[in-house]
C-alpha positions as CSV (number, residue, x, y, z in Angstrom):
1,X,115.1,176.0,-87.1
2,X,115.3,173.0,-84.9
3,X,113.3,173.9,-81.8
4,X,110.0,172.1,-81.0
5,X,107.1,174.0,-80.5
6,X,104.4,173.4,-77.4
7,X,101.5,175.1,-77.9
8,X,99.2,175.4,-74.8
9,X,95.6,176.7,-75.6
10,X,94.2,178.5,-72.7
11,X,90.7,179.0,-74.7
12,X,90.9,175.0,-74.3
13,X,92.0,175.2,-70.6
14,X,89.4,177.7,-69.9
15,X,86.8,175.3,-71.4
16,X,87.9,172.5,-69.4
17,X,87.2,174.3,-66.1
18,X,83.5,175.4,-67.4
19,X,82.8,171.9,-68.1
20,X,84.0,170.4,-64.7
21,X,82.4,173.6,-63.2
22,X,78.9,172.5,-65.0
23,X,78.9,169.1,-63.0
24,X,78.4,170.5,-59.6
25,X,76.4,173.2,-57.9
26,X,79.4,173.8,-55.7
27,X,82.1,176.5,-55.7
28,X,85.0,175.0,-58.4
29,X,88.5,175.8,-57.5
30,X,91.9,175.2,-59.4
31,X,94.7,173.1,-58.8
32,X,98.3,174.7,-60.4
33,X,100.8,173.3,-58.5
34,X,104.0,172.4,-60.7
35,X,103.8,175.5,-62.8
36,X,100.2,174.8,-63.7
37,X,101.5,170.8,-64.3
38,X,104.1,172.2,-66.3
39,X,102.4,174.4,-68.8
40,X,103.0,177.7,-67.3
41,X,101.1,179.0,-63.9
42,X,101.4,182.9,-65.0
43,X,99.3,182.4,-68.3
44,X,97.2,179.6,-66.9
45,X,96.1,180.5,-63.6
46,X,95.4,184.0,-65.2
47,X,93.5,182.6,-67.8
48,X,91.3,180.2,-65.5
49,X,90.7,183.3,-62.8
50,X,89.5,185.1,-65.6
51,X,87.1,182.5,-66.3
52,X,85.9,182.6,-62.7
53,X,88.2,180.5,-60.7
54,X,88.3,182.3,-57.2
55,X,90.5,179.4,-55.2
56,X,93.7,178.1,-56.3
57,X,95.6,175.0,-54.8
58,X,99.5,174.7,-55.0
59,X,101.9,172.2,-53.2
60,X,104.5,174.5,-51.6
61,X,104.3,177.8,-49.9
62,X,107.1,179.2,-52.7
63,X,104.5,178.4,-55.6
64,X,101.8,180.2,-53.6
65,X,104.0,183.1,-53.5
66,X,104.7,183.3,-57.0
67,X,100.8,182.5,-57.7
68,X,100.0,185.5,-55.4
69,X,102.5,187.8,-57.5
70,X,100.5,186.3,-60.7
71,X,97.4,187.0,-59.5
72,X,97.3,189.8,-57.2
73,X,94.9,190.2,-54.1
74,X,91.4,188.8,-54.1
75,X,91.8,184.8,-54.9
76,X,92.3,182.4,-52.0
77,X,95.6,180.5,-52.6
78,X,95.7,177.3,-50.3
79,X,98.9,175.4,-49.9
80,X,98.5,171.5,-49.7
81,X,102.0,171.0,-47.5
82,X,100.6,173.3,-44.8
83,X,102.8,175.6,-42.5
84,X,106.3,173.9,-42.4
85,X,109.4,175.6,-40.6
86,X,110.6,178.6,-42.6
87,X,107.1,179.3,-44.1
88,X,105.9,181.8,-41.9
89,X,107.1,184.9,-43.7
90,X,106.0,183.9,-47.0
91,X,102.4,182.8,-45.6
92,X,101.9,186.1,-43.9
93,X,103.1,188.6,-46.7
94,X,101.8,186.8,-49.8
95,X,98.3,185.9,-47.7
96,X,98.0,182.6,-48.2
97,X,96.2,180.0,-46.5
98,X,98.0,176.9,-45.2
99,X,96.3,173.5,-45.2
100,X,97.8,172.1,-41.6
101,X,98.4,168.3,-41.6
102,X,99.3,167.3,-38.3
103,X,99.2,168.6,-34.4
104,X,102.7,170.2,-35.1
105,X,101.7,172.4,-38.0
106,X,98.8,173.5,-35.7
107,X,100.8,174.8,-33.1
108,X,103.4,176.1,-35.4
109,X,100.5,178.0,-37.0
110,X,98.8,179.5,-34.2
111,X,101.9,180.8,-32.2
112,X,103.7,182.3,-35.1
113,X,100.5,183.7,-37.0
114,X,97.5,184.2,-34.8
115,X,94.3,185.1,-36.6
116,X,96.0,184.3,-39.9
117,X,93.7,181.9,-42.1
118,X,94.0,178.1,-42.4
119,X,92.3,174.8,-43.4
120,X,92.7,171.4,-42.2
121,X,93.7,168.2,-44.3
122,X,92.2,165.0,-43.1
123,X,93.5,161.6,-44.0
124,X,90.6,159.4,-44.6
125,X,92.5,156.3,-45.5
126,X,95.2,157.5,-48.4
127,X,98.1,157.9,-45.7
128,X,99.7,160.7,-47.3
129,X,99.0,164.0,-46.1
130,X,96.7,164.9,-43.0
131,X,95.7,164.3,-39.8
132,X,94.2,160.8,-39.2
133,X,90.9,160.3,-37.0
134,X,92.3,159.8,-33.7
135,X,94.4,162.9,-34.1
136,X,91.5,164.9,-35.3
137,X,89.6,163.9,-32.5
138,X,91.9,165.0,-30.3
139,X,92.3,168.5,-31.8
140,X,89.1,169.1,-33.4
141,X,87.6,171.2,-30.7
142,X,90.5,173.5,-30.7
143,X,91.0,173.6,-34.5
144,X,87.4,174.2,-34.7
145,X,87.8,177.4,-32.2
146,X,90.2,179.0,-34.6
147,X,87.9,179.2,-37.6
148,X,89.3,177.2,-40.4
149,X,88.1,178.1,-43.9
150,X,88.1,174.4,-44.8
151,X,88.2,170.7,-44.3
152,X,89.5,168.6,-46.8
153,X,90.8,164.9,-47.7
154,X,92.0,163.2,-51.2
155,X,90.2,160.0,-52.4
156,X,93.2,157.6,-53.4
157,X,91.2,155.4,-56.1
158,X,88.7,158.1,-57.7
159,X,90.0,157.1,-61.2
160,X,88.4,153.9,-60.6
161,X,84.5,154.6,-60.2
162,X,83.7,151.2,-58.7
163,X,86.9,150.7,-56.2
164,X,85.6,150.3,-53.1
165,X,88.0,152.7,-51.2
166,X,85.6,155.5,-52.7
167,X,82.8,155.0,-50.6
168,X,84.8,153.7,-47.9
169,X,86.9,157.2,-47.9
170,X,83.6,158.9,-48.5
171,X,82.3,157.7,-45.1
172,X,85.2,158.4,-43.1
173,X,85.4,162.3,-44.5
174,X,81.5,162.4,-43.7
175,X,82.4,161.1,-40.3
176,X,85.2,163.3,-39.3
177,X,83.4,166.4,-40.5
178,X,79.9,166.3,-39.8
179,X,78.3,169.1,-37.2
180,X,81.4,171.2,-38.1
181,X,79.8,174.1,-40.2
182,X,83.0,174.5,-42.2
183,X,83.2,174.4,-45.8
184,X,84.5,171.1,-47.1
185,X,86.2,169.6,-50.0
186,X,87.0,165.7,-51.2
187,X,86.8,165.9,-55.1
188,X,89.7,166.3,-57.8
189,X,89.2,165.7,-61.2
190,X,88.2,162.1,-60.2
191,X,85.9,162.5,-57.7
192,X,83.8,165.5,-59.4
193,X,83.2,162.6,-61.6
194,X,82.1,160.3,-59.1
195,X,78.9,162.4,-58.8
196,X,77.4,165.0,-56.2
197,X,77.8,162.9,-53.3
198,X,81.6,163.5,-53.3
199,X,81.5,167.6,-54.3
200,X,80.6,169.0,-50.7
201,X,81.2,172.6,-50.5
202,X,84.0,172.7,-53.1
203,X,85.6,170.7,-55.6
204,X,89.4,171.2,-57.3
205,X,90.3,170.0,-60.3
206,X,93.8,169.5,-61.6
207,X,94.6,167.2,-64.3
208,X,91.2,167.7,-66.0
209,X,91.7,171.0,-66.5
210,X,94.8,170.3,-68.9
211,X,93.0,167.6,-71.1
212,X,94.2,164.6,-69.1
213,X,92.1,161.2,-67.8
214,X,90.2,160.5,-65.6
215,X,88.1,163.4,-67.7
216,X,87.7,161.5,-70.9
217,X,85.4,164.6,-72.3
218,X,88.4,167.0,-71.9
219,X,89.5,169.5,-74.3
220,X,92.9,169.3,-76.1
221,X,95.5,171.8,-74.4
222,X,98.7,171.0,-75.1
223,X,100.0,170.1,-78.9
224,X,103.7,169.2,-79.4
225,X,105.1,169.7,-82.9
226,X,108.5,168.5,-83.5
227,X,110.6,169.7,-86.5
228,X,112.2,166.9,-88.8
229,X,116.2,167.2,-89.4
230,X,116.9,164.5,-91.9
231,X,115.2,162.2,-93.8
232,X,117.1,159.0,-95.0
233,X,116.4,155.8,-96.8
234,X,117.2,152.7,-94.6
235,X,117.6,149.4,-96.7
236,X,116.4,146.1,-95.1
237,X,118.7,144.7,-92.6
238,X,120.3,148.2,-91.5
239,X,119.5,149.2,-88.0
240,X,118.6,152.8,-86.6
241,X,119.5,154.3,-83.1
242,X,122.1,153.6,-80.2
243,X,122.3,149.8,-79.3
244,X,121.0,148.6,-82.7
245,X,117.9,147.6,-81.0
246,X,115.8,148.4,-84.4
247,X,116.6,146.5,-87.6
248,X,114.7,147.1,-90.6
249,X,112.7,144.6,-92.0
250,X,112.3,145.8,-95.6
251,X,113.6,149.2,-97.1
252,X,112.0,152.1,-95.2
253,X,112.4,156.0,-94.9
254,X,113.2,157.0,-91.6
255,X,112.9,160.8,-90.3
256,X,115.3,162.2,-87.2
257,X,113.1,164.5,-85.4
258,X,114.3,166.9,-83.2
259,X,113.5,166.0,-79.6
260,X,114.3,163.7,-77.1
261,X,114.6,162.8,-73.3
262,X,116.1,165.9,-72.6
263,X,112.9,167.6,-73.5
264,X,110.8,165.0,-71.4
265,X,110.0,162.8,-73.8
266,X,110.5,159.7,-71.5
267,X,112.8,156.9,-73.1
268,X,110.6,154.0,-72.0
269,X,107.7,155.0,-74.6
270,X,110.3,154.0,-77.6
271,X,109.2,150.3,-78.2
272,X,105.2,151.6,-78.3
273,X,105.2,155.1,-79.3
274,X,103.9,157.0,-82.5
275,X,104.0,160.2,-83.6
276,X,101.6,161.6,-86.6
277,X,102.8,163.2,-89.7
278,X,99.4,164.8,-90.9
279,X,96.7,162.1,-91.3
280,X,99.4,158.9,-91.1
281,X,100.7,157.4,-87.7
282,X,104.4,157.1,-87.8
283,X,105.8,154.3,-85.3
284,X,108.7,155.4,-83.5
285,X,111.9,153.4,-84.1
286,X,115.2,152.6,-82.1
287,X,116.0,154.3,-78.9
288,X,114.7,157.9,-77.7
289,X,118.0,159.2,-77.4
290,X,118.6,162.7,-75.4
291,X,117.9,165.2,-78.3
292,X,116.8,163.3,-81.0
293,X,114.3,160.4,-81.9
294,X,113.9,158.1,-85.3
295,X,110.5,157.6,-86.9
296,X,109.2,155.5,-89.8
297,X,107.7,158.1,-92.1
298,X,107.6,155.4,-94.9
299,X,103.7,155.6,-95.3
300,X,103.9,159.3,-95.6
301,X,103.8,161.2,-99.2
302,X,106.3,163.9,-99.4
303,X,108.8,164.9,-97.1
304,X,107.1,166.4,-93.7
305,X,109.1,169.4,-92.2
306,X,107.6,168.2,-88.7
307,X,105.5,165.7,-86.8
308,X,103.3,165.9,-83.8
309,X,103.8,163.8,-80.6
310,X,100.7,165.6,-78.9
311,X,97.7,167.1,-80.0
312,X,94.0,166.1,-80.8
313,X,95.1,162.6,-82.4
314,X,97.4,161.6,-79.4
315,X,96.8,162.8,-76.0
316,X,98.9,163.0,-72.7
317,X,97.7,159.6,-71.8
318,X,98.1,157.8,-75.1
319,X,102.0,158.8,-75.0
320,X,101.9,158.2,-71.2
321,X,100.6,154.5,-71.9
322,X,103.5,153.9,-74.4
323,X,105.8,155.1,-71.6
324,X,104.4,152.9,-68.9
325,X,103.7,156.2,-66.6
326,X,100.5,158.5,-66.5
327,X,99.4,162.0,-68.1
328,X,100.7,163.6,-65.0
329,X,104.2,162.9,-65.6
330,X,104.0,163.4,-69.3
331,X,102.9,166.7,-68.7
332,X,105.1,168.0,-65.7
333,X,107.9,166.6,-67.6
334,X,107.8,168.5,-70.9
335,X,111.2,170.6,-70.9
336,X,112.3,174.2,-71.1
337,X,113.8,173.7,-74.8
338,X,110.6,174.0,-76.3
339,X,109.2,177.3,-77.8
340,X,106.3,177.7,-75.8
341,X,103.5,179.7,-77.3
342,X,100.3,180.2,-75.5
343,X,97.1,180.8,-77.7
344,X,93.3,181.4,-77.1
345,X,93.6,183.4,-73.7
């Protein structure tokens, strides 16, 4: 069987939520957008709800409707993109709470769904989503009269604790929200780690739940084991893979493993990437192709049946470094061909 196995440990996911929750004295929500960062919104959200999360965040209304199907009535589901044109029926029927980002969204929401819950997203300097200070000042009285459930913003540089942008955004958020009496949220995973000043009434961890930085103490949630299809002896001077861009400097044993960029293993990681065969760290050689990757197993005893791409020895961020990207992209790129196994629920 050549299908690689992607194992998702829901017990470790729950442990990460507990650990992040323990760092605050406020409510800890959970961000499960993009199919729970590629790991499966159905099992992941159920595990987090069982652990104690009562508020969830998604990017799109359609994601929120799917999450409501998974969780049923009860948990609050907030939608970062707000109330877009065409969203009204789904927001109403799935009992979703849009985080309104503009005057236009505010008008659309109060006209289409009077009395329906909403929150407001504020732009404190990231220039991505939310009302800017002048816009909020003009709309604040009207918005507060409609009883929003949450005022939130997002930190641009929370993964860099010493960055001056963090304190700057904190100050702007405080100025925009002081005296409103509305629950507030500023911190995602990085913001939680910045300390209590950033926690307000609710934190909303995302990447830290799934084992990624900047939560360095995160437990490993994802393990990826890839079968070895074939092992061959390569003489010094011979090349491996497309383009002849790797040449053996000495006799080597090369394993061809059954995954590639069609499975979300980013092509750029080839020159700096490694896998593990038991206790042996093995270099990726040649180009990452669509369905296969070459690996130098010269230092491995015997013939391994599989190698490990992700796990306790190599995190999503280690792999991301090799590919010149971030752990978020690694997680959300993991493809549909894997044999996905959820354990520890």
